C-alpha positions as CSV (number, residue, x, y, z in Angstrom):
1,X,0.2,-0.3,0.0
2,X,1.5,3.3,-0.9
3,X,1.0,5.9,1.3
4,X,-1.5,7.7,-0.8
5,X,-3.9,4.6,0.0
6,X,-3.2,3.4,-3.7
7,X,-1.0,0.6,-4.0
8,X,-1.6,-0.3,-8.0
9,X,-3.1,1.8,-11.1
10,X,-4.0,0.8,-14.1
11,X,-1.7,-2.7,-12.8
12,X,1.0,-1.2,-12.6
13,X,2.7,-2.0,-9.0
14,X,3.6,1.5,-6.8
15,X,6.4,1.8,-4.4
16,X,5.4,1.7,-0.5
17,X,6.5,4.7,-0.6
18,X,4.7,6.3,-3.0
19,X,3.9,9.5,-3.7
20,X,2.5,11.9,-7.1
21,X,4.7,14.0,-8.3
22,X,3.9,16.9,-10.9
23,X,5.7,17.8,-14.0
24,X,4.9,20.7,-16.9
25,X,5.0,21.9,-19.8
26,X,6.6,25.2,-21.0
27,X,3.9,28.0,-21.3
28,X,2.0,27.6,-24.6
29,X,0.2,31.3,-26.8
30,X,-2.8,29.2,-27.9
31,X,-2.8,32.1,-31.1
32,X,0.5,31.5,-32.8
33,X,-1.0,30.2,-35.7
34,X,-3.9,28.5,-37.2
35,X,-2.8,24.8,-37.3
36,X,0.5,25.8,-36.4
37,X,2.6,23.5,-34.0
38,X,5.1,23.5,-30.9
39,X,6.3,20.6,-29.0
40,X,7.8,20.4,-25.9
41,X,9.3,17.3,-23.6
42,X,7.9,17.2,-20.0
43,X,10.5,14.5,-19.2
44,X,12.3,11.5,-19.7
45,X,11.5,8.8,-16.8
46,X,14.2,7.7,-15.4
47,X,12.2,4.8,-13.8
48,X,9.3,3.7,-15.3
49,X,5.9,5.4,-13.8
50,X,2.6,5.7,-14.1
51,X,0.1,9.2,-14.9
52,X,-2.4,9.7,-12.8
53,X,-4.2,12.5,-14.3
54,X,-3.2,15.1,-16.9
55,X,-5.2,19.0,-17.4
56,X,-4.8,22.1,-18.9
57,X,-3.8,24.9,-16.8
58,X,-4.7,28.9,-18.5
59,X,-2.6,31.0,-16.9
60,X,-4.4,33.8,-19.3
61,X,-8.2,34.1,-19.9
62,X,-9.4,32.8,-23.0
63,X,-10.8,35.4,-25.5
64,X,-12.2,34.7,-29.3
65,X,-12.5,30.9,-30.7
66,X,-9.7,28.5,-29.5
67,X,-11.6,25.6,-29.1
68,X,-10.0,24.9,-32.4
69,X,-6.8,24.7,-30.7
70,X,-5.6,21.6,-29.2
71,X,-3.1,19.6,-27.2
72,X,-2.0,16.1,-26.6
73,X,0.8,14.2,-25.1
74,X,2.4,11.7,-26.5
75,X,5.6,8.7,-25.8
76,X,7.0,9.8,-29.8
77,X,6.7,13.7,-30.9
78,X,3.2,14.6,-32.1
79,X,1.7,11.6,-30.6
80,X,-1.4,11.1,-28.8
81,X,-0.4,7.4,-26.9
82,X,-1.4,9.3,-23.4
83,X,-3.8,11.1,-24.4
84,X,-5.7,12.1,-27.3
85,X,-5.9,15.7,-28.5
86,X,-8.2,17.7,-26.1
87,X,-9.1,21.0,-27.1
88,X,-8.9,24.4,-25.6
89,X,-11.7,26.0,-23.2
90,X,-13.5,29.3,-25.2
91,X,-13.3,31.7,-21.9
92,X,-11.6,30.7,-19.6
93,X,-10.3,32.1,-16.7
94,X,-6.9,32.6,-15.1
95,X,-6.0,29.3,-13.2
96,X,-9.1,27.4,-14.9
97,X,-8.5,23.9,-15.7
98,X,-9.5,21.4,-18.5
99,X,-9.0,17.9,-17.9
100,X,-7.3,15.3,-20.3
101,X,-8.4,11.9,-20.6
102,X,-5.6,9.1,-20.3
103,X,-5.8,6.7,-22.8
104,X,-2.4,4.7,-22.0
105,X,-1.3,5.9,-18.0
106,X,2.1,3.6,-18.4
107,X,5.5,5.0,-19.7
108,X,8.2,2.6,-18.9
109,X,11.6,3.9,-18.0
110,X,13.8,5.6,-20.7
111,X,11.1,7.6,-22.2
112,X,10.0,10.4,-23.0
113,X,6.6,12.2,-22.5
114,X,5.9,14.8,-24.7
115,X,3.3,17.0,-25.2
116,X,1.9,18.7,-28.5
117,X,0.2,22.0,-29.0
118,X,-1.5,23.3,-32.2
119,X,-2.9,27.1,-32.2
120,X,-5.2,28.8,-33.8
121,X,-5.6,32.3,-35.3
122,X,-3.9,35.5,-33.7
123,X,-7.7,36.8,-33.6
124,X,-8.2,34.9,-30.7
125,X,-6.1,35.3,-27.2
126,X,-4.9,33.0,-24.2
127,X,-2.0,30.7,-22.9
128,X,-1.8,27.8,-21.3
129,X,0.8,24.6,-20.1
130,X,-0.2,20.9,-19.4
131,X,-0.2,19.4,-16.2
132,X,0.5,15.8,-15.5
133,X,0.5,13.6,-11.9
134,X,2.5,10.7,-11.5
135,X,3.5,8.0,-9.6
136,X,6.5,5.9,-10.0
137,X,6.3,2.0,-10.7
138,X,7.6,-0.3,-8.7
């Protein structure tokens, strides 16, 4: 049993002193151009881990239609192996979040965790980053 009361997630056995950890991407300017992509590497796993949660965190209010833009998380650049594309929220306030649905939460040792941002036209506004919570596997 981990200190969080969870002994396994998605079939992964967790260490006896497992605690949730967080990591995040760079800040993305949502209106960097319609269809323009930016990739960021959140981390390279130095131990097998299980992602327990992922979210978009808004650090600037969004205006205009930003839902045409999105982010996804993968184990390859531009991949969606961990989280499929999740649209940005229109009219998001500073500090609000958009939950992301995990497709595959297991990340093997030595694997990178990559985020791909796809922007919208310059008539919209807003900034955000992607945050993940994870636990190290046993």
